N, C-alpha and C positions, 0 to 999 in steps of 0.2 A: 743498854736498853734500846737506844736509838738504832743500833745496828740490827737487832732482831726485828724491830718495827719496820725498817726499810726493807729488809729481806722478805718479810711476810707480804708487804704491799706489792713489791716488785714481782714476787712469785704469783700472787693472785692476779696481777695485771697481765702477766705473760700467759697464764692459763686462760684468762678471759679473752685475750686476743686470739688465741688459737681456736677456742670454742666459737667465738664470734665469727671468725673467718669461715669456718666450715658449716656452722649451723645457721648463720644469717640468711644465706641464699635459700636454704631449704625451708626456712620459716616463711620467706616471701612466696615461694612456690605454693606452699600449703595455704597461705592466706589468700592468694589470688584464686586458687582453685575453689576455696570455700566461698568467696564472693561471687565467682562465676556460677556456682551452683544455685545461688539466690537470684541470678539474672543480671548481675552487674557485668558490664564489659570492661575489663581492665587488661592492660598489657603488663608484662613483667619488666622490671627495671633492669638495666644492664648489670652484668655480673660484677664489673669493676666498681660500680657505685655501691652495690650491696656488700661487696667484700670490704671496701673502705669503711662504710658505715658500720658494718658488723665488727670490724676491728676497733673502731673508736668506741662504740657503745660497750663492747665486750671488755675493753681495757678499763673503762671507767667502772663498770659493775664489778669486774674482777679485783680492782684496787680496793673498792669498798668491802668486798668479801674478805680479802686478805687482811684488811685492818680489823674487821670484826673477829677474824680468827686470832689475830695477835692479842686483842684485848681479853680474850678468853684463855690464852695460853699461860703457862707458868712463867714465861719470860716477862710478862707485863706486871707481875707482882714484885714489889720491892723486897719481899721476904726471900726471893730467890737469890738476890745479890747480897743482902745484909743478914747474916745469921742472928743478929741481935734485935732485929725488927719484930 
């Protein structure tokens, strides 16, 4: 059981890391453009900062999503391992 749980969490974290790396800077650009349209003067953060932050946040969120998927999978049920349960 633990094997599958670890695999689901790691797969979710890796997927979240990739998504966070590519989507994080795009979300920042969209957020700054939205605020500029309301009259606020903001500058973009550096790409390195956004990539690192996106990776960290994406990994954490992806790990939680992976754990949630594991709890709903057949591998989290004891009946999958014990036919007499």
